[in-house]
C-alpha positions as CSV (number, residue, x, y, z in Angstrom):
1,M,39.9,105.2,75.1
2,A,40.9,107.8,77.6
3,K,44.6,107.8,78.6
4,R,45.0,106.5,82.1
5,K,46.3,109.1,84.5
6,M,49.5,108.6,86.5
7,Y,48.9,107.8,90.2
8,Q,49.2,110.9,92.4
9,R,50.1,110.4,96.0
10,P,48.5,112.2,98.9
11,D,51.5,114.5,99.2
12,G,50.8,115.7,95.6
13,L,53.7,113.9,93.9
14,F,53.1,111.8,90.8
15,E,54.5,108.3,91.0
16,K,55.1,105.4,88.6
17,I,56.6,102.1,89.7
18,L,58.3,99.9,87.1
19,V,60.3,96.7,87.1
20,I,63.6,97.4,85.3
21,G,66.4,94.8,85.2
22,G,64.6,92.7,87.8
23,K,64.4,95.6,90.2
24,R,61.3,97.4,91.4
25,V,62.0,101.1,90.9
26,A,59.8,104.0,92.0
27,F,59.9,107.4,90.1
28,R,58.3,110.4,91.7
29,A,58.0,114.1,90.7
30,R,55.7,117.1,90.8
31,S,54.4,116.5,87.3
32,E,53.8,113.5,85.0
33,R,56.3,115.0,82.5
34,E,59.0,115.1,85.1
35,V,58.3,111.5,86.1
36,N,58.6,110.4,82.5
37,Q,61.9,112.3,82.1
38,K,63.3,110.5,85.2
39,I,62.3,107.2,83.7
40,A,64.0,108.0,80.4
41,A,67.1,109.2,82.2
42,Y,67.2,106.0,84.4
43,R,66.8,103.7,81.4
44,G,69.5,105.6,79.5
45,K,71.8,105.1,82.5
46,E,71.0,101.4,82.7
47,E,71.9,101.0,79.0
48,T,75.2,102.9,79.2
49,G,76.3,101.6,82.6
50,P,78.1,103.6,85.3
51,T,80.6,106.3,84.4
52,F,84.3,106.0,84.9
53,E,84.0,108.6,87.7
54,A,81.4,106.6,89.6
55,V,83.5,103.4,89.3
56,A,86.6,105.2,90.4
57,A,84.8,106.6,93.5
58,A,83.7,103.1,94.4
59,W,87.1,101.7,93.8
60,W,88.7,104.4,96.0
61,E,86.3,103.7,98.9
62,D,87.3,100.0,98.7
63,K,91.0,100.6,98.2
64,E,91.9,103.5,100.5
65,P,91.6,101.7,103.9
66,R,94.2,99.2,102.6
67,L,96.8,101.8,101.5
68,S,99.6,103.0,103.7
69,P,99.3,106.7,104.7
70,N,102.4,107.5,102.5
71,T,101.0,105.7,99.5
72,A,97.4,106.9,99.6
73,P,98.1,110.5,98.4
74,N,100.0,109.3,95.3
75,Y,97.2,106.9,94.5
76,K,94.5,109.5,95.0
77,L,96.3,112.0,92.7
78,A,96.6,109.3,90.0
79,M,92.9,108.5,90.4
80,R,91.9,112.2,90.1
81,R,94.0,112.6,86.9
82,A,92.3,109.6,85.4
83,V,88.9,110.9,86.4
84,D,89.7,114.3,84.8
85,R,90.4,112.4,81.6
86,F,87.7,109.8,81.6
87,G,85.1,111.0,84.2
88,A,81.9,111.2,82.2
89,L,82.7,108.2,79.9
90,P,80.7,105.0,80.6
91,V,83.4,102.7,81.9
92,K,82.4,99.9,79.5
93,D,83.3,102.2,76.6
94,L,86.9,102.8,77.8
95,S,89.1,101.4,75.0
96,P,92.8,100.3,74.9
97,V,93.3,103.1,72.4
98,A,92.0,105.7,74.9
99,V,94.2,104.2,77.7
100,K,97.3,104.3,75.4
101,A,96.6,107.9,74.5
102,Y,96.3,108.8,78.2
103,L,99.7,107.2,79.0
104,E,101.3,109.0,76.0
105,Y,99.8,112.3,77.3
106,L,101.4,111.8,80.7
107,A,104.7,110.9,79.0
108,H,104.6,114.1,76.8
109,R,104.2,116.1,80.0
110,G,107.6,114.9,81.1
111,Y,106.6,112.6,83.9
112,A,109.3,110.0,84.8
113,R,108.7,106.3,84.1
114,R,107.9,105.6,87.8
115,T,105.2,108.3,87.9
116,V,103.6,107.1,84.6
117,N,103.7,103.5,85.8
118,Q,102.0,104.4,89.1
119,H,99.2,106.2,87.2
120,F,99.0,103.1,84.9
121,V,98.7,100.8,87.9
122,V,95.8,102.9,89.4
123,L,94.0,103.0,86.0
124,R,94.4,99.2,85.6
125,E,93.0,98.6,89.1
126,I,90.0,100.7,88.5
127,C,89.3,98.9,85.2
128,A,89.7,95.5,87.0
129,F,87.3,96.7,89.7
130,A,84.8,97.5,87.0
131,C,85.1,94.0,85.6
132,E,84.6,92.4,89.0
133,N,81.7,94.6,90.2
134,Y,79.9,96.1,87.2
135,N,79.9,93.3,84.7
136,V,82.3,95.0,82.3
137,M,83.6,92.4,80.0
138,Q,87.1,93.7,79.3
139,N,89.9,95.4,81.2
140,A,91.0,97.9,78.6
141,A,94.2,98.8,80.5
142,A,95.3,95.2,80.6
143,L,95.8,95.3,76.8
144,V,98.2,98.3,76.9
145,K,101.9,98.6,77.6
146,L,103.9,101.6,79.0
147,P,105.2,103.9,76.4
148,D,108.8,103.3,75.3
149,K,111.8,105.4,76.4
150,L,110.2,107.1,79.4
151,P,112.8,109.1,81.3
152,Q,114.1,107.4,84.4
153,A,114.2,109.6,87.5
154,K,117.9,109.6,88.5
155,R,118.8,109.0,92.1
156,K,120.8,111.9,93.4
157,M,123.8,111.4,95.6
158,P,124.9,114.1,98.0
159,T,128.0,116.0,96.8
160,P,131.4,115.4,98.5
161,E,131.0,118.9,99.9
162,Q,127.6,118.1,101.4
163,V,128.9,114.8,102.9
164,A,131.8,116.7,104.5
165,A,129.5,119.3,105.8
166,I,127.2,116.6,107.3
167,K,130.2,115.0,109.0
168,A,131.4,118.3,110.4
169,I,128.1,118.9,112.3
170,A,127.9,115.4,113.7
171,D,128.0,116.8,117.3
172,T,124.8,118.8,116.8
173,P,121.2,117.4,117.0
174,D,120.6,118.2,113.3
175,G,123.9,116.7,112.3
176,L,123.3,113.6,114.4
177,F,120.0,112.9,112.5
178,L,121.6,113.4,109.1
179,N,124.6,111.2,110.0
180,F,122.4,108.5,111.3
181,L,120.4,108.4,108.0
182,M,123.7,108.4,106.0
183,Y,125.3,105.6,107.9
184,S,122.2,103.4,108.5
185,G,120.3,103.6,105.2
186,L,117.0,103.8,107.1
187,R,114.0,105.5,105.5
188,L,112.8,108.7,107.1
189,G,109.8,107.0,108.7
190,E,111.9,104.1,110.0
191,A,114.4,106.5,111.7
192,V,111.6,108.6,113.3
193,A,110.0,105.5,114.7
194,L,113.2,104.1,116.2
195,R,113.4,103.7,120.0
196,W,116.6,103.3,122.0
197,G,115.6,99.7,122.8
198,D,115.9,99.0,119.1
199,L,119.7,99.9,119.1
200,D,121.8,97.0,120.4
201,P,125.4,98.2,120.7
202,A,126.6,94.8,122.1
203,E,125.4,92.9,119.1
204,G,126.1,95.8,116.8
205,V,122.6,95.8,115.2
206,I,119.7,98.1,114.8
207,H,116.3,96.4,114.9
208,V,113.9,97.9,112.3
209,H,110.3,96.9,112.8
210,A,108.2,100.1,112.7
211,S,107.7,103.2,110.6
212,A,106.3,106.7,111.3
213,Y,103.6,108.1,109.0
214,Y,102.7,111.8,109.1
215,A,99.7,111.5,106.7
216,G,98.9,115.2,106.9
217,R,99.3,115.3,110.7
218,N,102.0,117.0,112.8
219,T,102.4,114.1,115.2
220,P,103.1,110.9,113.3
221,Q,101.4,107.5,113.6
222,I,103.7,104.6,114.4
223,K,102.9,101.4,112.4
224,A,104.6,98.2,111.4
225,T,106.9,98.6,108.3
226,K,105.1,98.6,105.0
227,T,106.5,95.2,103.8
228,E,108.0,92.2,105.5
229,A,111.3,93.1,103.9
230,G,111.2,96.4,105.9
231,N,111.3,94.3,109.1
232,R,115.0,93.8,109.4
233,Q,118.3,94.2,111.2
234,V,120.8,96.8,110.1
235,I,124.5,97.0,111.0
236,Y,125.0,99.4,113.9
237,L,128.3,100.9,112.6
238,D,131.0,101.9,115.1
239,R,130.9,105.5,113.9
240,L,127.2,105.6,114.7
241,K,127.7,104.1,118.2
242,A,130.3,106.8,118.9
243,L,127.8,109.5,118.0
244,L,124.6,108.1,119.5
245,E,125.5,106.1,122.6
246,P,126.5,109.2,124.7
247,H,122.9,110.4,124.2
248,R,121.2,107.1,125.1
249,G,117.9,107.4,126.8
250,P,115.3,105.0,128.2
251,A,114.6,101.9,126.1
252,D,111.0,103.1,125.2
253,A,112.1,106.7,124.3
254,F,112.4,107.7,120.7
255,V,115.9,108.2,119.5
256,F,114.9,111.3,117.6
257,G,112.2,113.0,119.7
258,G,112.3,111.7,123.2
259,D,108.9,111.0,124.8
260,K,107.2,111.5,121.4
261,P,108.5,110.9,117.9
262,M,109.8,113.8,115.9
263,S,106.9,115.9,114.7
264,K,106.4,117.0,111.1
265,K,107.1,120.6,112.0
266,A,110.3,119.7,113.8
267,Y,111.5,117.7,110.8
268,Y,110.8,120.5,108.3
269,C,112.5,123.0,110.7
270,L,115.5,120.7,110.8
271,L,115.7,120.7,107.0
272,D,115.3,124.4,106.8
273,R,118.2,125.0,109.3
274,C,120.3,122.6,107.2
275,R,119.5,124.4,104.0
276,R,120.4,127.8,105.5
277,A,123.7,126.2,106.5
278,G,124.3,125.1,102.9
279,I,123.3,121.4,103.4
280,D,120.4,120.9,101.0
281,V,119.8,117.1,101.0
282,T,116.9,114.8,101.5
283,P,116.6,111.6,103.5
284,H,116.3,109.7,100.2
285,Q,119.6,111.1,99.0
286,L,121.3,110.0,102.3
287,R,119.8,106.6,101.8
288,H,121.4,106.5,98.4
289,A,124.7,107.5,100.0
290,Y,124.4,104.5,102.2
291,A,123.7,102.2,99.2
292,T,126.9,103.7,97.6
293,L,128.8,102.9,100.8
294,L,127.6,99.2,100.5
295,F,128.6,99.1,96.9
296,E,132.1,100.6,97.5
297,A,132.6,98.1,100.4
298,G,131.8,95.2,98.0
299,I,128.7,94.1,99.8
300,P,126.8,91.6,97.6
301,E,123.5,92.7,96.1
302,K,121.5,90.1,98.1
303,T,123.0,91.2,101.4
304,A,122.5,94.9,100.4
305,Q,118.8,94.1,99.6
306,G,118.3,92.9,103.2
307,L,120.1,95.9,104.7
308,L,118.2,98.4,102.6
309,G,114.9,96.7,103.2
310,H,114.0,96.4,99.5
311,A,111.1,94.1,98.9
312,Q,112.4,93.2,95.4
313,I,116.0,92.3,94.6
314,S,115.5,94.1,91.2
315,T,115.4,97.4,93.1
316,T,118.8,96.8,94.7
317,M,120.2,95.6,91.3
318,D,119.0,98.8,89.7
319,V,120.8,100.8,92.3
320,Y,124.0,98.8,91.9
321,A,123.8,98.9,88.1
322,E,123.5,102.7,88.2
323,L,126.6,102.9,90.5
324,R,128.5,100.6,88.2
325,E,127.7,102.8,85.3
326,K,129.0,105.8,87.2
327,K,132.2,104.0,88.1
328,I,132.8,103.1,84.4
329,A,132.2,106.7,83.4
330,E,134.7,107.9,86.0
331,A,137.2,105.3,84.8
332,A,136.7,106.4,81.2
333,A,137.4,110.0,82.2
334,V,140.6,109.0,84.0
335,L,141.8,106.9,81.0
336,N,141.0,109.7,78.5
337,R,143.3,112.0,80.5
338,A,146.0,109.4,80.8
339,D,148.8,108.7,78.3
340,L,151.7,106.2,78.0
């Protein structure tokens, strides 16, 4: 019996329509051989399932709109590293052993615990997405723990010399900004989004309810704080009132920027001027200086949590524990030098 020829369309392409997995799928090519190759490739793909890279791309499309502009770049970097490692692997074949080896690889590269954990969170979410959307039966990352003894990134405190230098330039625009961060504990974005109407000298409070996000742009976007804990009241210290109130502007004007919030370029120029003046500090270091001020003043951890805007009390407790360890080390040094 003569072999039945494949249907050839009026446009010259050969076509074969099959029902695979309950779906009607059409395969077209310039030759019957190419059509058969496409059918084989499709069936092979159906058997192995989507690759990790394909699932990660679908996860990112779903996840990105729900991430804050500050968080998105870190998540995207973690996703890219995972794709570099597992990209061509069918996601259903990803094993706990492979996940564990990946985490150990990150650890051996010297990444701090926080960085490795963020990469782990992203990988676990991609695997969960595969289970929910691609009928993968097991989340391989859910069966693995972080490697032991990962290095903790130490919070850096400004040196006494840097603190003194910041206080010495309090009457300059740059010094005003640094002093504000040091004595309010606000995050950079929260300080940039602050308007004069948010500062209440009569009540002695600063109302924090917004944050600025640069997200690759020069002019920041102003949005609500990332978490409910960020929406808070901070003590408007007398020393800050003395510095800021002489410069008070209209209620809707930005404290640092005027009609518009401080631009990204203006912020980096400020840091550059400070570095050239010998003050090489970051907003996060100044925030840590404020946490130290709270600790030294005996402010309870729960109260400090509210002032710092930490979503979890464990974050505040970690900061306080680190400061206590430092105090003990300082006391030990004094005792070792002392004698009866």
